[in-house]
C-alpha positions as a printed NumPy array, in Angstrom:
array([[118.397,  90.073, 103.743],
       [121.268,  92.473, 103.048],
       [120.687,  95.981, 104.346],
       [120.845,  98.926, 101.939],
       [121.125, 102.481, 103.26 ],
       [120.382, 105.544, 101.119],
       [121.952, 108.96 , 101.499],
       [121.044, 112.304,  99.959],
       [123.196, 115.431, 100.041],
       [120.994, 116.771, 102.834],
       [121.523, 113.613, 104.894],
       [125.283, 113.832, 104.358],
       [125.34 , 117.451, 105.532],
       [123.502, 116.459, 108.704],
       [126.135, 113.816, 109.392],
       [128.955, 116.306, 108.893],
       [127.448, 118.713, 111.43 ],
       [126.597, 115.979, 113.942],
       [128.764, 115.473, 117.009],
       [129.099, 111.842, 117.981],
       [126.509, 110.621, 115.472],
       [122.986, 111.135, 114.235],
       [119.739, 109.283, 113.671],
       [118.628, 109.443, 110.036],
       [115.976, 107.935, 107.835],
       [117.961, 105.808, 105.37 ],
       [115.209, 104.502, 103.076],
       [114.284, 107.778, 101.337],
       [111.302, 108.23 , 103.66 ],
       [109.603, 105.079, 102.407],
       [108.997, 104.387, 106.104],
       [109.2  , 106.495, 109.251],
       [112.066, 104.401, 110.564],
       [115.397, 105.916, 111.631],
       [118.865, 104.437, 112.015],
       [121.784, 105.5  , 114.216],
       [125.054, 106.395, 112.477],
       [127.95 , 106.887, 114.881],
       [131.228, 108.746, 114.423],
       [134.621, 107.221, 115.19 ],
       [137.486, 109.538, 114.34 ],
       [137.141, 110.488, 110.648],
       [134.761, 107.625, 109.888],
       [130.982, 107.281, 110.019],
       [129.805, 103.845, 111.128],
       [126.503, 102.589, 109.696],
       [124.264, 100.049, 111.458],
       [125.687,  97.071, 109.539],
       [129.235,  98.035, 110.52 ],
       [130.165,  99.708, 107.218],
       [132.675, 102.501, 107.743],
       [132.562, 105.522, 105.415],
       [135.344, 108.102, 105.527],
       [134.647, 111.783, 105.965],
       [135.858, 112.728, 102.445],
       [133.241, 110.447, 100.894],
       [130.475, 111.981, 103.012],
       [131.716, 115.467, 102.026],
       [131.565, 114.479,  98.331],
       [127.975, 113.259,  98.742],
       [127.058, 116.483, 100.575],
       [128.127, 118.494,  97.514],
       [126.071, 116.43 ,  95.028],
       [122.48 , 117.548,  95.576],
       [121.263, 116.102,  92.251],
       [122.131, 112.462,  92.984],
       [121.335, 109.607,  95.348],
       [123.891, 107.33 ,  96.981],
       [123.503, 103.988,  98.681],
       [125.605, 101.883, 101.022],
       [125.58 ,  98.134, 100.504],
       [127.906,  95.285, 101.479],
       [130.544,  97.667, 102.761],
       [130.644,  99.888,  99.655],
       [129.308, 103.329,  98.727],
       [127.699, 103.715,  95.308],
       [125.946, 106.391,  93.272],
       [122.471, 105.238,  92.138],
       [123.381, 105.719,  88.493],
       [124.26 , 103.62 ,  85.446],
       [126.362, 104.67 ,  82.474],
       [125.843, 102.384,  79.48 ],
       [125.784, 102.356,  75.696],
       [122.105, 103.369,  75.922],
       [122.919, 106.518,  77.887],
       [123.229, 107.803,  81.449],
       [120.548, 106.782,  83.934],
       [120.246, 107.908,  87.533],
       [117.846, 108.229,  90.438],
       [117.1  , 111.832,  91.405],
       [116.534, 112.686,  95.1  ],
       [112.937, 113.78 ,  94.922],
       [110.671, 111.956,  97.376],
       [109.847, 109.456,  96.074],
       [112.741, 109.421,  93.601],
       [112.296, 110.002,  89.913],
       [114.555, 108.646,  87.209],
       [116.591, 110.826,  84.887],
       [117.711, 109.54 ,  81.489],
       [120.305, 111.6  ,  79.63 ],
       [119.263, 114.656,  81.628],
       [115.495, 114.224,  81.1  ],
       [113.325, 113.483,  84.144],
       [110.626, 110.857,  83.686],
       [108.176, 112.381,  86.179],
       [106.877, 115.873,  86.658],
       [108.77 , 117.415,  89.576],
       [107.852, 121.101,  89.355],
       [105.128, 121.936,  91.921],
       [104.325, 118.215,  92.228],
       [106.199, 115.144,  93.449],
       [106.36 , 111.832,  91.532],
       [103.752, 110.195,  93.774],
       [101.264, 113.031,  93.229],
       [102.05 , 112.872,  89.511],
       [101.279, 109.142,  89.519],
       [ 98.008, 109.564,  91.415],
       [ 96.792, 112.235,  89.007],
       [ 97.263, 109.808,  86.111],
       [ 95.844, 106.683,  87.753],
       [ 92.806, 108.531,  89.061],
       [ 91.741, 109.472,  85.536],
       [ 90.788, 105.831,  84.841],
       [ 90.098, 104.621,  88.412],
       [ 91.237, 100.983,  88.211],
       [ 89.052,  98.658,  90.264],
       [ 89.552,  95.405,  92.124],
       [ 89.78 ,  92.428,  89.798],
       [ 90.372,  94.456,  86.63 ],
       [ 93.199,  93.703,  84.199],
       [ 95.386,  96.746,  83.575],
       [ 98.186,  97.345,  81.097],
       [100.864,  99.859,  82.078],
       [102.749, 100.352,  78.824],
       [105.873, 102.102,  80.147],
       [106.966, 100.979,  83.618],
       [109.75 , 103.372,  84.569],
       [110.153, 103.084,  88.342],
       [106.8  , 101.328,  88.545],
       [104.81 , 103.813,  90.614],
       [101.787, 103.525,  88.288],
       [101.8  ,  99.729,  88.445],
       [102.22 ,  99.735,  92.221],
       [ 99.399, 102.228,  92.834],
       [ 97.102, 100.313,  90.479],
       [ 97.866,  96.976,  92.148],
       [ 97.125,  98.511,  95.562],
       [ 93.575,  99.034,  94.325],
       [ 93.198,  95.317,  93.689],
       [ 93.788,  95.258,  89.933],
       [ 96.109,  92.832,  88.156],
       [ 98.79 ,  94.757,  86.276],
       [101.082,  93.889,  83.398],
       [103.786,  96.527,  83.067],
       [106.331,  96.808,  80.246],
       [109.818,  98.313,  80.372],
       [112.106,  98.536,  77.373],
       [115.377,  99.443,  79.06 ],
       [117.248,  97.007,  81.299],
       [118.978,  99.952,  83.022],
       [115.634, 101.326,  84.171],
       [114.685,  97.91 ,  85.58 ],
       [118.008,  97.776,  87.427],
       [117.441, 101.198,  89.019],
       [113.913, 100.137,  89.975],
       [115.426,  97.13 ,  91.779],
       [117.624,  99.528,  93.763],
       [114.894, 102.083,  94.561],
       [113.106, 101.346,  97.88 ],
       [109.892, 102.88 ,  96.524],
       [109.813, 100.354,  93.657],
       [110.182,  97.109,  95.6  ],
       [106.516,  96.098,  95.321],
       [107.052,  95.766,  91.563],
       [109.027,  92.613,  92.225],
       [107.097,  91.36 ,  95.262],
       [103.427,  91.914,  94.48 ],
       [101.495,  88.92 ,  93.18 ],
       [ 99.336,  91.392,  91.263],
       [102.163,  92.76 ,  89.088],
       [103.914,  91.121,  86.138],
       [106.955,  92.904,  84.683],
       [107.783,  92.348,  81.011],
       [111.161,  93.459,  79.649],
       [110.512,  94.492,  76.065],
       [109.491,  97.201,  73.614],
       [105.834,  98.096,  74.204],
       [105.384,  98.697,  70.464],
       [106.137,  95.015,  69.846],
       [104.875,  93.473,  73.091],
       [101.278,  94.678,  72.644],
       [101.042,  92.684,  69.41 ],
       [101.28 ,  89.478,  71.455],
       [ 98.203,  90.168,  73.584],
       [ 94.845,  88.677,  72.69 ],
       [ 91.939,  90.865,  71.595],
       [ 89.989,  92.472,  74.447],
       [ 92.502,  91.502,  77.169],
       [ 92.429,  94.63 ,  79.363],
       [ 89.86 ,  96.691,  81.245],
       [ 92.234,  99.657,  81.534],
       [ 95.342, 100.866,  79.725],
       [ 97.623, 103.523,  81.187],
       [ 99.956, 104.801,  78.486],
       [102.696, 107.056,  79.855],
       [105.38 , 107.059,  77.144],
       [108.623, 109.001,  76.908],
       [108.366, 112.301,  75.075],
       [107.419, 112.176,  71.391],
       [110.937, 112.98 ,  70.185],
       [112.289, 109.876,  71.969],
       [109.531, 107.351,  71.224],
       [107.444, 108.561,  68.299],
       [106.216, 105.044,  67.484],
       [104.329, 105.002,  70.802],
       [102.257, 107.948,  69.498],
       [101.579, 106.347,  66.099],
       [ 98.306, 105.361,  64.477],
       [ 99.502, 101.758,  64.318],
       [100.173, 101.629,  68.047],
       [ 96.83 , 103.225,  68.925],
       [ 95.144, 100.593,  66.781],
       [ 96.789,  97.879,  68.855],
       [ 95.701,  99.543,  72.108],
       [ 92.132,  99.667,  70.796],
       [ 92.262,  95.986,  69.808],
       [ 93.466,  94.714,  73.196],
       [ 91.107,  96.897,  75.256],
       [ 87.799,  95.372,  76.278],
       [ 84.546,  97.019,  75.117],
       [ 83.844,  99.807,  77.579],
       [ 87.494,  99.819,  78.632],
       [ 89.258, 103.045,  79.653],
       [ 92.491, 104.571,  78.387],
       [ 94.687, 107.29 ,  79.85 ],
       [ 97.444, 108.657,  77.627],
       [ 99.998, 111.025,  79.144],
       [101.061, 113.578,  76.562],
       [102.343, 116.731,  78.21 ],
       [102.513, 119.49 ,  75.633],
       [106.109, 120.414,  74.828],
       [105.297, 121.219,  71.186],
       [102.871, 123.955,  72.15 ],
       [105.694, 125.778,  73.923],
       [108.463, 125.227,  71.422],
       [106.952, 124.831,  67.966],
       [103.421, 126.164,  68.322],
       [102.105, 122.695,  67.643],
       [ 99.401, 121.085,  69.743],
       [100.636, 117.552,  70.414],
       [ 97.527, 116.668,  72.416],
       [ 95.281, 117.599,  69.501],
       [ 97.172, 115.258,  67.177],
       [ 96.975, 112.434,  69.722],
       [ 93.221, 112.935,  70.13 ],
       [ 92.641, 112.863,  66.382],
       [ 94.574, 109.596,  66.003],
       [ 92.776, 107.999,  68.954],
       [ 89.394, 108.837,  67.415],
       [ 90.578, 107.429,  64.087],
       [ 91.531, 104.195,  65.886],
       [ 87.947, 103.914,  67.159],
       [ 88.073, 105.439,  70.624],
       [ 85.188, 107.585,  71.863],
       [ 84.834, 110.066,  74.728],
       [ 88.258, 111.43 ,  73.882],
       [ 88.99 , 114.493,  75.989],
       [ 91.819, 116.348,  77.656],
       [ 92.553, 116.029,  81.363],
       [ 94.557, 119.152,  82.067],
       [ 95.53 , 118.316,  85.659],
       [ 97.185, 115.09 ,  84.477],
       [ 98.583, 116.632,  81.257],
       [ 96.983, 113.909,  79.205],
       [ 93.985, 112.506,  77.4  ],
       [ 91.322, 109.979,  78.377],
       [ 89.266, 107.83 ,  76.03 ],
       [ 87.217, 104.653,  76.039],
       [ 86.38 , 101.818,  73.723],
       [ 82.689, 101.7  ,  72.785],
       [ 80.493,  99.011,  74.311],
       [ 79.41 ,  96.256,  71.958],
       [ 75.985,  96.833,  70.541],
       [ 73.377,  94.233,  71.39 ],
       [ 71.041,  93.074,  68.64 ]])
């Protein structure tokens, strides 16, 4: 398997100050492993023999907001510019993804893994349960849920996000785990294809309302209610940008629409910046 080495600005600065070489972690701290990079003249030699000139390492050292990787003899920024926008991995640990300047995980006072755990723990997926993760992103929610023994279907609309997940060392279990199925599609449409009462748990972590309003709609909540099993649990990440900027309570509107769809036990979970709810059990005659 072809080796891929990751570099942050901090790693690059360490190389520049090193005399004769340095041992660095090159998988964004996914493991505790370290690799030896040696110095020959104005070139840094990586374990697979790739030679990177000093000017390139200096350029990486100045770019503290990006990640770089070395593969098959080349040096690349972990970013994609496309018609859909600009997508890049951000050097938090583990990385988050940034789309057109907007980060997809909370990164202030919390890292993306802690952010993921706070969300997943609200619904506590169990071994053998079927879980729908409506918005994959880098897949941390799906991976954490699968680690607990659940079977996860995760949906991602944007092919660029899937491509960055394939690059990210922290996302590899998405494509290796037998407990995870990735669907490329629009969650608003994909959920219509699922049978009634298909899932024990739904984790709904959509982009902000201004970018994906249909994923906050009454119609979509009705579909989530339909495909959730009786007694099933829902977590809906909301955040609350409207409260800060327009004196609107976005969470309150979400809760009202969830109740209208049929959910009960609807309540805020402040530490996860979201809402939990459940589908009522079927009544026995």
